[in-house]
Residue, then its C-alpha position, 0 to 999 in steps of 0.5 A: m499500499l502506498t502512502t496516501v496522497k489525500g489532501k495533496s496539491v496535484i496539477v494535470t495538464g490536459g487533464s479534461k480528456g484522455i490519458g490526463k483525465g485517467i490521471a486526474r481520476v486516479f489521484a482524485k480517487n485517492g483523496a487528492d486535491v486535483t486541478i484540471a488545467a487545460r485550454g478547453e473550458e467546457a471539457g475541462k469544467a465537465a471533467a472537473e465536476e465529474l471528478g470532484a476536481t477543480f478546473v483552471k483555463c490554461d494555455v500551457s504553451n504560454w508562459e504568463s498562462v501557466k504561471a498564473m495557473v500555478d500561482a492560482v493553485a498554490k494560493r487556493t491549496g497552499g502549494v504545489d505538491i505533484l505537477c503532471a505535465n501531461a497535455g499534449a497534441f498528436p495530429q498525424t501528418k507525413i513530413v512531406d505534407m506538414d506545415p512548419e507552423e504544424w511542427d512548431q504547435v506540436m513541439a510547444t504544446n508538447l515539449r515547450s509546456a514541460f519546461l514552463c509547467v516544471k519552471a513555474c512550480i520550482p518556487y513552491f517546491e523550494k518552499a516546501g522542501k520537496g515536490r513530484v513531477i511526472l512527464t507523459s511521454s509515449i513509446t513514439g519517439p524514444v522507441t519506436g516510430y510511426p508515419g505521420w507523428a515525426h513532430y510528436g515522436a521528436s517532442k516526446s524524446g524531447q522530454l526525456g532529454f529534458l527529463k535527465t538535466a531537470a533531474m539534476e537541477l530539482s534535485r537541490y529542491n528535493a523534487t523528483i521528475n520522472a516519466v510515464m511512456p505509454g503504448n497505445i491507450y484507449t482514448e478519444g484521440l485513438q478512437d479518431l484514427g478508425q477501428e482498423y488502426l485500433d485492431t491493428m494495434a491491439a493485435s500487435i501487443p503482447l497482452k492482446r488489448l490497448g491500454d486503459v487511461e487509468d493504467i497510466g494513473y497508477a504509474a503516475l500514482f507510484f512516482a508521486s508517492d513517497e516510496a518512489g522518493y529516490i527515483t528521479g530522472q527515469q522513465i517506465v514503459v506501460d504498454g502491455g508489451q508492445i515493444l517486446p516483439e522482434s516482429l508480428e510473426s513472433l506473436g504466433e508463437i505465444 
């Protein structure tokens, strides 16, 4: 049984849907004071009401918006204990068709936002003498590739590069930073890719199913626990074994 997060102040960016909502649900279910930060006001308020959380509108790619959001959370709750930097975008566009603006937008939403959110939380980690950061990275980029997601993969690999030095710099505040690397998790965004994609992906996973958003939430909960206090700068893959087979044919041997 992990040490409780009851009463702890938790920010989940991009928490209005998908993996972020799953993370928010797990922390809320375990008694944390959860703030969902997202751009979409309608979805954000609905998710917050459903989960018993608080919603704050925020553009995670904009420094002033991020700083205002973090300061508002700290003012309401007395500080920031845990940051789940989850916000992300994954439009599927091949390099030959991709506008440079789309590349920049994905980098801003996925990578720049992680830096901004961590930076905004540092004063509160310093004041408390502790803190936890969990990034939502991906197997796409750091481990695998997929046509149309060059920008997404690059941003997720960039998060892990940021993680290593951030872990060193945050250590002076007794704060840790780690990453969860999801495989194919069943979300609204994945549904939009069509049933054929979902079926193909499920068939390529040794556990023969897509993951649930709460699978990522519980990995984040572990990294946020006191028991994980000596783990920093690390990542954990949560993918049902997707990256293990040498080929699709090897799955036929199971």
